[in-house]
Phi, psi and omega in degrees: 000318179297319178300319178297313179302318178292316178299321175297322180289326183295313181294325179296323178288330185274339185291133179299135175312326187293343179257003177263170187262138173304144181304134173086344182263163179244117180250130175259116169290339181277328184248356174065037174254125175252116184253112184239033180292132172062037186257010180058040184277148177251345180224169170296120181301149177255176181070024182281147181294139188293335182267011171307122177260330176225137185228118184250114178234022181288164177064041173237204191231030184286136179253335184208150175251120185267187183293130184048053189291341188240032182287347176283339189243068180290344173269015184299136171246333181229131183220109183253107176239034184286158174058042172240199188241033189286120178249335185229141182226121174289149183301331187250016174314310190267002176317115183105341178273068187290333182265002175311129184245323183236125180227129181234118176238024188284157180056049175231210188231033188290133168250334178205156175230146180284141172305336177273359195298308185282345177037238181280008183291126182236355186258006186293128184238332177235129173223124185239105186246014185290157181059046172236210182227034179291133179258347175180173177238135185295139181293337185285340182297338186304323174313329180264010181248019192286327185260011184293144170236338172225133175225130185250122186230006187293155174054060168237212181236030185286129173252332171205173181237145183289144183295314176305324168297315181293335174292337179266004178274033192288338190256357179298126180253340185225128180221138173242120185228000183300157170078015176255145176281070189281145182259106189269072174255194183295337183285346186266351179311310189302313177292332179286320174298322183289330178294320183288321178298315182298320183284323178298332178276357180100006177291161179242129179222140172285198188276152165242098188271126183283148184241331177219153352287182194293321183287351173262353183315134175059015181261143174277120182314316184299339182254357180282121180294152175303331184301331177294335176263011176300327186285350183300316180301312177295320174301316176307303184302317184294316180294324179295310187284331172293322171296318172302319186285323176294317173306307172305313185287334180289314185305310187293323180292318175307308184301323176288322183292318177297322182293325190262357181071022185254110179267010183288165181085167177303131172065016178079013194258006170075204175290345193278358184250099175052023184255357174097016170268206183264017171280231184277146182291160178291123174195196181292144173311124180278138180295134175295132179297131170286159183303320195289331175297315182294328174292328178293316175300322179283332177291319183294321182296318182288323170293328181288321173304316178297313180299312172305323178295310182300318178299319184285325172304309176309314181299308178304311177305318183296314178304309175298325180288324176302308182301314181285338175284316182301313180297309166326307183289325182297307177308319187290311183293334180290312184292330179296304188293335173289320182293321183288321177298324180295318172305315174295319177301317179290314169311319178293316169307316182289325177286333178290316182293333184289314169297328175304323177279336172303315179291321174301312186297000000 
């Protein structure tokens, strides 16, 4: 009996660490599943078997995921890290897990995710990020979500989703978005249109309840009629022209300041900038227009000018054609009238000759 115990101890000492099961975990050599749930772990366990297919780490105390945290298990298909205290994830945490199919980071304290996190992973079908503090998802992450069938984003701090991200969610069949403070302004129209297409394809989504603005509060975005977004177009034009007016006023004020050599006032604009002069009136500081808005304004002006030019050309062509047609018709009428008068004159001469010939006869 003592010899058997000694042999067992000797084998356990000689057994390579990579083929053993982490302390406190349960390993199934047949299904290649490692279960470390609720073990009070603060870090990813070491000496995991390299042929592990499923790793369950939920209900622990893990706070962060470092670089290549799962390099010992390159064949992982399922990774569950839900219900921990994870606040940070390295962009290279999942590096090497090309075959990962299911990933759960639900019920953590994540505020953001790096666009490189999923990296070359293209086989991901289930992603659960619910119950975190995410304020958005990077659009570049969409490339790794093309084969996704289920996406959980419920109970975060999302106000809108990036357009490029939505365009890559073609294969998603089930989407969870409830519990987010969605801002239902003009920027959310793209999400509303995408949701309609998603539902038309047979997708399943829970409610998207608006939190802002106040008049939209607690309304389901899917049921909000488009008439309520009618002011978006007017608002966009007003914002565009106010930006142009602000730029012109600022340019003229700066020119006046440089001409007088007066550098007083904020941004060197003197009294003309909110200082009681003849410039902009005192009010809330206007937001500086971003370059993209200025480019849009210039493009809009150019397109409008081209369209107006084409319309004027068409009107000019129609006027020229009308004048030419009228001139031709007038000429034709004159020639017709002249030929009729000539014909009458010829008939009159013939009638006068006939009685004269009869008299001579």
